[in-house]
C-alpha positions as CSV (number, residue, x, y, z in Angstrom):
1,X,159.0,14.7,18.9
2,X,158.1,11.7,16.8
3,X,157.2,11.1,13.2
4,X,154.7,8.6,11.7
5,X,154.1,7.8,8.0
6,X,150.7,6.4,7.0
7,X,150.3,4.5,3.8
8,X,146.7,5.2,2.8
9,X,144.7,3.3,0.2
10,X,145.4,5.1,-3.1
11,X,141.9,4.7,-4.5
12,X,140.2,7.5,-2.5
13,X,143.0,9.9,-3.3
14,X,142.4,10.6,-6.9
15,X,142.9,14.3,-6.6
16,X,145.2,16.7,-4.8
17,X,142.1,18.2,-3.1
18,X,141.6,15.0,-1.1
19,X,145.0,15.3,0.4
20,X,144.6,19.0,1.1
21,X,141.5,18.2,3.0
22,X,143.3,15.6,5.0
23,X,146.2,18.0,5.8
24,X,143.7,20.6,7.0
25,X,142.1,18.1,9.4
26,X,145.5,17.3,11.0
27,X,146.5,20.9,11.4
28,X,143.6,21.4,13.8
29,X,144.9,18.7,16.2
30,X,146.8,19.8,19.2
31,X,150.3,18.3,19.3
32,X,150.9,18.0,15.6
33,X,153.8,20.1,14.4
34,X,154.0,19.2,10.7
35,X,151.9,17.4,8.1
36,X,153.1,16.5,4.6
37,X,150.9,14.7,2.1
38,X,152.2,12.9,-0.9
39,X,149.2,12.2,-3.1
40,X,151.1,10.4,-5.8
41,X,152.4,7.9,-3.2
42,X,149.3,7.7,-1.0
43,X,151.3,8.7,2.0
44,X,150.9,11.2,4.8
45,X,153.8,12.0,7.1
46,X,153.1,13.6,10.4
47,X,155.4,15.0,13.1
48,X,153.9,15.2,16.5
49,X,154.5,15.6,20.2
50,X,154.1,12.2,21.8
51,X,152.9,13.6,25.1
52,X,150.0,15.3,23.4
53,X,148.8,12.9,20.7
54,X,149.3,9.3,19.9
55,X,149.8,7.5,16.5
56,X,146.6,5.6,17.2
57,X,144.7,8.9,17.5
58,X,146.2,10.1,14.2
59,X,145.2,6.8,12.5
60,X,141.6,7.2,13.8
61,X,141.4,10.7,12.2
62,X,142.2,9.1,8.8
63,X,139.8,6.2,9.3
64,X,137.0,8.5,10.5
65,X,137.6,10.6,7.3
66,X,136.6,7.6,5.3
67,X,140.1,6.4,4.2
68,X,141.8,3.1,4.9
69,X,145.2,2.9,6.4
70,X,147.3,0.1,4.9
71,X,150.5,0.7,6.9
72,X,151.9,2.8,9.7
73,X,155.6,3.4,10.3
74,X,157.0,5.2,13.2
75,X,160.3,7.0,12.8
């Protein structure tokens, strides 16, 4: 299992509802075991199974949702 933290441009996340919507999108993806959003920091932390989903696929979900990824950190 791996973890990735995405730093998302703060501008689009002006409400908790925006982050809730993002969390819900990730919970539908096979291979994701945990999603934690931190609206005040503009971060989304995702735990996932590397054999089922890649960090690039996760980043694509964020970008396709209309948000900009500023930084990605694998842990």
